[in-house]
C-alpha positions, 0 to 999 in steps of 0.5 A: 366326684360322687353324685351324693356330694353336696358340691354336685348341686353347684354343677348345673347338670348335677343340680338338675338331677338332684332337684329332679330326684328330690321332686320325685321323692316328694311327689306321692304320685311318683312314689305310688308308681314306684310302689306299684311297679316294685310290688309287681317285681317283688313277687320274684325278689322279696325273700318273704311275706314280711318284705312285701307287706312292708313294701305295701305299707311304706310305698303304697299305703303311706303315699296314698294317704298323703296324696288323699290328705293334701289340699288337692286330694279331693280330686283323687278321692273322687277319682278313686271312689268314683271307680266302679271297680273300687266301689264294688270291691269295697262292698265285696270286702264289707260283705264277706267280713260281715258274713264271717262275723255272723257265721256262728259255726266257725270260732274266731277271735279279735285277732282274726277280725283285726287281721282281716280289717288290715288286709282289706285296708291293704287291698283298697290301698293297693287298688287306689295306688293302681288307679293313681299309677295308671291315671298319672302316666301316659305310658302306664303299661310300659312303666309298670310292666317293664320292671317286672319283665326285666326283673322277673327274667333275671330272677328266673334265669338265676333260678334255673341255674341255681335250682338245678346246677347249684342246689342239685335238684334233678333236671328235668323232673323236679319242678322249678322254684324261684330261689329268691323267695322263701330261700330257707324253704328251697324257693317259692311254690312251683305253681306260684313260680309258674304263674308269676313267670307267665304274667311277666312273660306276657308283659315281656311279649307286649313290650317286645311288640311295642319296642321300636329299637332293635336292641330293646326288641331283642332284650324283651324277646330274650326276657320272654324266652327266659320267662317261658322256660321258667313257666314250663319247668314248673310243670304247672298245667294251669300255668301252661293253660293260662299262657296259651290263652294269654298268648292267643289273646296277644296274637289276635290283638296285634294289628301287625306282625309283631307277634311272630317273633314271640310266637316263634320263641314260644314254639321252640321252647315248648317243642324243647320242653315236650322232647325232654326225657323222663316223660315230662309230657306224659306226666302232664296227663297222668297227674289227672285232676290232682285231687281238685275235683274231690275238693270241689265236690267236698266244698260244694257239699258243705254249701247245701243249707240256706244260711251257707248259700247266703253267708258262706263259710266265712273267712276264718274256717280252717281247714277248709276240707276234711283231709280224710275225705279228700285225701289231702289238706288243701289250704285254699279251694283252688278256684277263684269263683269257688273261693268267693262262693265258699267263703262269702256265699252267693252274694260274694260270687255275684259281686265278684262276677260283676267286678270281673264283668265290668273289668273285662268290658272296660279292657275291651273298651280300651282296646277298641278305642286305642288298640292297647290290649295290655289290660285285656291280655293280662286279664285273659291270662289271670282269669284262665289261671284262677279258674282252676288254681286260685283263692280269694281275689282280694287276699293278701295274706299269707304273702305273697298271694298271687291273686292280686297280681293276676286279677285285681291289677288288670281289672283295676288298671283297665277300669282306670284307663277306661275311666280317665280316657287315657286310651286316647293318647295311645297309638293304634295297634300297639300292645304297650303304650310308649 
C-alpha cells in the first residue's frame, strides 16, 4: 500500500511514521534544520538565484519568524539576540547601510535601499536559523554537513562527466563548472564551483574521520575524492590554497590517525592533477596575480579622503573600478577585508575584524573543550579563500553568493556551539559529532 494512503495510519508502524513526519513538519526547529542543510547543499543544486532566495524565504525566514512568535519564543529571541556574533553583525549591517545613505557621491534610489534592507533581513534570518539548528541538535556538524557532502559529491561527479564528456568542453584545459547551477549559461563560475567543492570536501573529510562503520567511512572518503577532483579541475588557485590550509588544520586537529586515508586520497589526486598534459601546473604560475593587485591599488586610491575612510564608498557604487585603469571590469573587490573597507570604511573593517576574531576564538574554544574541530576547520578554509577571492561577508545577492557559506556559517555555528555548551556532549578527538 502506498505510504500516503490514509489507511496506513491504521497500521501501528505506518501511523507512527506519519505522526513523526507530521510532528517534524509542524516543528519550526526541525524546519530550520532542514532549511539550513538545504541551503548548504543548494549551492550545488539550485539552478539559479531565484530558487535559493525562495528557499531562504520559505524554509528559513518563515519558520524562524514562527518560532520567535510562539509563546516560548522569548527563549529563542534571547538566545539569538544574545549571541555576540549576531549583535555585531546587526551593527555592521546597520552601519554599512547608514554609510551608504549619507554618501552623496553615489546616486541611489528607493529600489536600492529596499533591496539592501531585504538582503540584511535575509542575512539575519539565516544567522538566526544557524543558531537554532546548532542549539537544537546534539550532532549539528553531521546533520548539516552530510547532505552537503553527499549532494555536492553527486553534483560534482555528474558535472565532471557532463561538462567534459557530454558538453564537449576541452579536458583538461577548460575550467570545470557545476552544470546544475545556471545551466543556461553553461554552469556556475569556476571559482565559485571550486570553493563550494572545497568546503564540501572538508565536510566529507570530517565525516570520514568520524565514521565508525567501514561502509560509511568508504562512502565519505569517496565523496571527498570526487570533491577534491572537482576543486582541482576548476584551476582556481585560491581554492587550492584554501583546501591546503583547511586540510592542514584538519590533520593537526585529529587526535588519532583518521586523517591518513583522506590525506592519501588528496595526495594521489593532486599528483594526478599535476601530471596532466597541456601544462596545467605551469598555468597556475603564469597567470600571475590575474589583475588583482591592480584592482587592490585602484580601490585603495579611491579611499584617500577622510569621508571615504569613515563611510566608505557605500553599497551601491557600480562599477567599483574603472575598466580603463585596471584593464578589466571586476564585479567585486576580490577580497573580503578590502570589501568591508571599501564599502563601509574603517568602522566596517573593524566590526568585521571583531566578528571573525570572536568567531575564531570560539571555534578554538569548542575544539579545546570537546575535540570538535568542525567549525575551526571550516573557518580556516573560508578565511583563507576569502582573503584573495571574496566580497562582502553578508552579501546574499546576486545569488548564489559564496561568502555566507564560507564565512558566516562557520562563524555563527562556532559561536552558537560555544554559547550553548554543546561541545560538552561531543566525544573527545572527533571531527564531527555523532
